[in-house]
C-alpha positions as CSV (number, residue, x, y, z in Angstrom):
1,M,-8.0,2.9,22.2
2,D,-11.6,3.3,21.7
3,S,-12.9,0.4,19.7
4,Q,-15.4,2.6,17.9
5,K,-12.7,4.7,16.4
6,V,-10.6,1.8,15.5
7,D,-13.6,0.2,13.7
8,M,-14.1,3.4,11.8
9,F,-10.5,3.4,10.8
10,I,-10.7,-0.2,9.6
11,M,-13.9,0.6,7.7
12,S,-12.6,3.6,5.9
13,N,-9.0,2.1,5.2
14,A,-9.9,-1.7,4.6
15,K,-9.1,-1.3,0.7
16,F,-5.6,-0.4,1.5
17,F,-4.7,-3.7,3.2
18,E,-5.1,-7.4,2.6
19,S,-8.5,-8.7,4.1
20,T,-6.5,-11.4,5.9
21,H,-4.6,-8.8,8.0
22,L,-7.5,-6.7,8.9
23,S,-8.3,-8.6,12.2
24,S,-4.7,-8.3,13.4
25,I,-4.4,-4.7,12.5
26,R,-7.6,-4.1,14.5
27,D,-6.1,-5.9,17.5
28,Q,-2.8,-3.9,17.2
29,L,-4.8,-0.6,16.9
30,L,-6.9,-1.3,20.1
31,Q,-3.6,-1.3,22.1
32,V,-2.0,1.9,20.6
33,S,-1.5,5.0,22.7
34,E,-3.5,8.3,22.0
35,E,-0.2,10.0,20.6
36,K,0.4,7.2,18.0
37,W,-3.3,7.0,17.1
38,N,-3.2,10.5,16.0
39,M,-0.1,9.8,13.8
40,I,-1.6,6.7,12.4
41,S,-5.1,8.1,11.8
42,T,-3.7,11.0,9.8
43,T,-1.3,8.8,7.6
44,Q,-2.2,8.5,3.9
45,F,-1.9,5.2,2.3
46,K,-1.5,4.4,-1.3
47,D,-4.7,3.4,-3.1
48,P,-4.3,0.0,-4.9
49,S,-6.8,0.9,-7.6
50,T,-5.0,4.1,-8.4
51,M,-1.6,2.1,-8.7
52,L,-3.3,-0.2,-11.1
53,I,-4.5,2.7,-13.4
54,V,-1.0,4.2,-13.2
55,S,0.5,0.7,-14.0
56,V,-1.8,0.3,-17.1
57,I,-1.0,3.9,-18.3
58,A,2.6,4.3,-17.5
59,G,3.8,1.0,-16.2
60,S,6.5,0.5,-18.9
61,L,8.2,3.5,-17.4
62,G,8.3,2.3,-14.0
63,I,6.3,5.1,-12.4
64,D,4.0,2.6,-10.6
65,R,7.0,1.1,-8.8
66,F,8.6,4.5,-8.0
67,M,5.1,5.7,-6.6
68,I,4.9,2.8,-4.1
69,G,8.7,3.2,-3.1
70,D,10.2,0.3,-5.1
71,T,12.9,2.5,-6.7
72,G,15.2,-0.4,-7.8
73,L,12.3,-2.1,-9.6
74,G,11.2,1.3,-11.1
75,I,14.8,2.0,-12.5
76,G,14.8,-1.6,-13.9
77,K,11.4,-1.2,-15.6
78,L,12.5,2.3,-16.9
79,L,15.7,1.0,-18.3
80,T,14.1,-2.1,-20.0
81,C,10.9,-0.4,-21.0
82,G,9.1,-2.6,-18.8
83,G,11.0,-5.7,-19.6
84,L,10.0,-5.3,-23.3
85,G,6.4,-5.1,-22.1
86,V,6.4,-8.6,-20.4
87,W,7.1,-7.0,-17.0
88,T,4.6,-4.4,-17.4
89,I,1.8,-6.9,-18.1
90,I,2.8,-9.1,-15.1
91,D,2.7,-6.0,-12.9
92,W,-1.0,-5.3,-14.0
93,F,-1.7,-8.4,-11.8
94,M,0.7,-7.8,-9.2
95,I,0.8,-4.1,-8.5
96,Q,-2.4,-4.1,-6.2
97,G,-0.9,-6.6,-3.9
98,A,2.5,-4.8,-3.8
99,T,0.7,-1.7,-2.9
100,R,-1.1,-3.3,0.1
101,E,2.0,-4.9,1.1
102,K,3.7,-1.5,1.2
103,N,0.8,-0.1,3.1
104,M,1.1,-2.8,5.6
105,Q,4.8,-2.3,6.0
106,K,4.1,1.6,6.5
107,L,1.5,0.7,9.3
108,K,3.9,-1.8,11.0
109,M,6.5,1.0,11.1
110,L,4.1,3.4,12.7
111,L,2.9,0.7,15.2
112,S,6.4,-0.1,16.4
């Protein structure tokens, strides 16, 4: 793959991934076929900042966890009203990392 395209992808999508993973993502993208590149470049990733806002507004209902694909945790938060508020507050600090992790899993699935 063209390094200029890969660098542009990294620049525009860096906020969706942990900064420690960016160099390995770049290396993997440089070896991707054109067909996979088209699929990867059009993939939409979840924005960690948006997930934080959702978590603050409706975290006690588990909506933040449902949105990133953690259905089991979303149901748990919904049934316990966010662990009586404790789980909701903890998620305010953890949801951005969880979102980036889910984005990385999605990218790895596309790369394989």
